[in-house]
Structure formats: structure tokens, C-alpha cells
C-alpha positions in Angstrom: 14.1 5.6 -8.7 10.9 3.8 -7.5 8.0 6.0 -7.1 3.7 5.6 -6.7 1.0 7.4 -5.1 -1.9 5.2 -4.6 -2.3 1.4 -4.1 -3.6 -1.5 -1.7 -3.6 -4.6 -0.7 -5.0 -6.2 2.6 -5.4 -9.7 4.7 -6.6 -10.8 8.1 -3.3 -11.1 10.6 -4.4 -14.5 11.9 -5.8 -17.7 11.0 -9.4 -18.0 10.2 -11.3 -20.0 13.0 -13.0 -22.7 12.0 -15.9 -21.9 9.9 -14.9 -18.6 9.6 -16.4 -17.0 6.2 -13.5 -15.3 4.1 -12.6 -11.6 3.9 -13.2 -10.2 0.3 -11.3 -7.0 -0.3 -10.7 -4.9 -3.1 -8.3 -2.7 -3.9 -7.7 0.4 -6.3 -3.8 2.2 -6.8 -1.6 4.7 -8.6 1.9 3.8 -9.0 5.3 4.0 -11.5 7.8 2.0 -12.3 12.0 1.9 -13.0 12.3 -0.7 -15.8 15.7 -2.1 -16.3 17.6 -2.1 -19.6 16.4 -4.8 -22.0 16.7 -6.4 -25.6 14.4 -4.9 -28.0 14.1 -7.0 -31.5 12.0 -5.7 -34.7 11.2 -8.0 -37.7 10.0 -5.8 -40.5 9.4 -6.7 -44.3 12.0 -9.7 -43.2 14.7 -7.0 -42.4 15.7 -7.6 -38.5 16.8 -4.7 -36.3 17.7 -5.4 -32.5 18.7 -2.6 -29.9 20.7 -4.3 -27.8 20.3 -1.4 -25.0 16.5 -0.4 -25.5 15.6 2.1 -22.2 12.3 2.0 -21.3 10.2 4.9 -19.4 6.8 4.7 -17.6 6.2 8.3 -17.2 3.4 6.8 -14.7 1.6 9.9 -13.8 1.6 11.0 -17.5 -1.8 10.7 -19.1 -3.0 8.0 -19.4 -1.8 7.2 -15.8 -0.6 4.0 -14.0 -2.8 2.1 -12.1 -3.8 -1.1 -10.7 -6.7 -2.6 -9.4 -7.2 -6.0 -7.3 -9.8 -8.3 -5.9 -8.8 -10.8 -3.1 -10.4 -12.8 -0.7 -8.4 -13.9 2.7 -8.9 -16.9 4.6 -7.1 -16.6 7.7 -3.5 -15.3 6.7 -3.6 -16.5 3.0 -5.0 -15.0 -0.2 -6.0 -15.4 -3.3 -5.7 -12.5 -5.6 -6.9 -11.2 -9.2 -5.4 -8.0 -10.5 -5.2 -5.9 -13.7 -2.4 -2.9 -14.0 -2.4 -0.5 -16.4 2.0 -0.5 -16.8 3.0 2.0 -19.8 6.3 1.3 -22.3 8.1 4.2 -23.9 11.3 3.6 -25.7 13.6 6.8 -25.0 16.4 5.6 -27.0 15.2 4.9 -30.8 17.4 4.1 -33.2 16.9 4.5 -37.0 14.6 2.6 -38.6 12.8 2.7 -35.2 11.4 5.7 -34.9 8.7 5.7 -31.9 7.5 2.7 -29.7 5.5 2.8 -27.0 3.1 0.7 -25.7 1.4 3.3 -23.6 -2.8 2.2 -23.2 -0.8 0.0 -22.2 1.7 -2.5 -21.0 -1.4 -4.4 -19.0 -0.4 -7.3 -16.6 -3.4 -9.7 -16.3 -2.1 -11.6 -12.8 -3.3 -14.4 -10.6 -1.5 -14.0 -7.3 -1.0 -16.1 -4.0 -0.6 -14.1 -1.0 0.4 -14.6 2.8 0.4 -12.2 5.5 2.2 -12.2 9.1 1.3 -8.8 11.1 1.1 -6.0 9.3 3.4 -7.2 6.2 2.4 -9.6 3.1 4.1 -11.1 0.1 2.9 -13.0 -2.6 3.8 -14.2 -6.3 2.0 -13.4 -9.3 1.6 -15.1 -12.9 -0.4 -14.2 -16.2 -0.4 -12.6 -18.9 0.0 -9.2 -20.7 -2.7 -7.3 -22.7 -0.7 -4.9 -24.8 -1.8 -1.5 -27.1 1.3 -0.8 -29.1 1.9 2.2 -31.1 4.8 2.5 -33.2 6.8 3.2 -36.1 9.4 1.7 -38.2 10.9 2.5 -41.4 8.2 5.8 -41.7 5.1 2.9 -41.3 2.5 3.4 -38.5 1.3 0.6 -36.9 -2.5 0.7 -37.9 -4.9 1.0 -34.5 -7.5 -1.0 -36.0 -5.8 -4.4 -35.9 -6.5 -6.8 -32.4 -9.7 -6.2 -30.1 -9.7 -2.5 -30.5 -5.9 -2.2 -30.8 -5.3 -4.6 -28.0 -3.8 -8.0 -27.8 -2.8 -10.8 -25.5 0.9 -10.7 -26.2 2.5 -13.4 -24.0 3.4 -13.9 -20.0 4.2 -12.3 -16.8 5.3 -12.9 -13.7 6.1 -11.2 -10.3 7.6 -11.2 -6.7 5.8 -8.5 -4.6 5.8 -7.6 -0.6 3.9 -4.9 1.3 2.5 -3.4 4.3 -0.5 -2.2 4.8 -2.6 -0.1 8.1 -6.4 -0.5 8.7 -8.8 2.0 9.6 -12.2 0.1 10.6 -12.9 -1.7 7.2 -11.0 0.9 5.2 -7.0 0.3 4.8 -3.7 2.0 3.3 -0.8 0.3 1.8 2.4 0.8 0.6 4.0 -2.5 -1.8 7.0 -3.1 -3.9 6.9 -5.7 -6.4 9.2 -7.3 -9.4 7.8 -7.8 -13.2 9.2 -9.8 -15.4 7.1 -9.8 -19.0 7.8 -10.5 -22.4 5.5 -9.3 -24.9 5.1 -10.0 -28.5 3.7 -7.2 -30.9 3.0 -6.2 -34.1 4.5 -3.3 -36.2 3.1 -2.6 -39.8 4.4 -5.9 -42.2 6.1 -6.9 -38.9 6.6 -7.5 -35.5 8.6 -7.0 -32.4 9.8 -9.1 -29.4 9.6 -6.8 -25.9 11.2 -8.0 -22.6 10.2 -6.1 -20.0 12.1 -6.4 -16.6 11.3 -3.4 -13.6 11.0 -2.6 -10.4 7.3 -1.1 -9.8 6.0 0.6 -6.4 2.2 0.6 -5.2 0.7 3.0 -2.3 -3.0 3.6 -1.2 -6.6 2.6 -0.4 -8.8 -0.2 0.0 -12.2 -1.7 1.3 -12.6 -4.9 3.5 -16.0 -6.8 2.7 -17.4 -9.3 5.2 -15.0 -11.3 7.3 -13.2 -10.9 11.1 -11.0 -7.8 11.8 -8.0 -7.1 10.3 -6.5 -5.9 13.5 -2.7 -6.5 14.0 -2.3 -9.7 17.0 
């Protein structure tokens, strides 16, 4: 079930007048995700392990919480956005020899988005990369947290289709947004690696602020 507590998105509702400066928004969000079962492949010491029906949990309101930050520049009813989402994955059905498998600090999604607005609603597409901080134990061997850059790895691509609603209160705004996200990550295990496929429905709801430009009143 899709669940969210705090997120944001905003946009001008009509085309900008000639010479009108763009509108910038900043957004902060909490949220949660429903993850579809996918396949998890682990290769360690030359011995492959495949979990055909890996069940993933996000546990968005357990520390560290799920959150999202976005900066957006609107020109009329279209925008470019840059977003970082702190997503998390925990394997709910580990199978021997995989004793523990988590990406909770996190399964971070760094994306560029193209948005379009119609009245109080917006929709868009996003694409980018996964920055993963894996924690796992395979055949009794815990992954060292000294690798990568502080334990973080550029792990693979991600993409999203999103749609949402917003309501303005002067320069502040509140929103609700849903999205389908597909990601692939290649992360290390001790003496090997794992391939993680993530397909999920994400939900955000929350607050933001607009800088400059025209008001975002619905026409």
C-alpha cells in the first residue's frame, strides 16, 4: 500500500509572458514505497545464488527515514527538475547463504526530471542513477563499509514516471505525488557482487517554496 507523509512539487499554471523570468521552487518530502518482488542475483567466490522472488521492504518511517529533495525551474507550464530521493531496500525473505541484504543508507535515486503542468496537476518523466550504500552478509561474510566513497557506490540506472497535485498558499505550496520507479543496481558483497532490480510505486506528500516569477494561481 502506497504511503507518504511529506513531499512537494509546484509549477506555474500558464505559459510565461514574453520576457518573464523563470520561477524556481525548492521542495522537501517524506514518503514510502511499495516494492514489487523481483529477482536477486548474488555471485560470491564463483558460486552464484539466485533468489527468484525477492521481497523488498522500504520501511519509510523507520530510521533512516525515506525522504526527497527537489529543485525545479519553471518556464510557463514546463519545467526541469533535479531531485535526490533517499529510498531504502531491505530483503524480507533472505535465503541461505544470503543471511542479510539491505541497501538502507540508502538506495539513493539521483534524477533529472522533465515536468508539465495543467491546472492543479502535473506529470513528468525522470532518469538518472542509483547511489547505493549496501549492507549485507553472504556465507557468513559481512560486507566491509570501508569500500566505495564512504560506503557509497554509483550502482546503476533509474527511471520514473510521475504525476501529482498541488495547492498554493501564497509562495508556499503543498502537494501529493505518486510515481512508478524502475532501477537496477550492481552492488558489492564480500568476494563478489549482487545484481538488484527494483520496481516500485512511490508516494510523496508535503511542502515547498517558490522564488521569483509569477504567482501559481490556477487559471
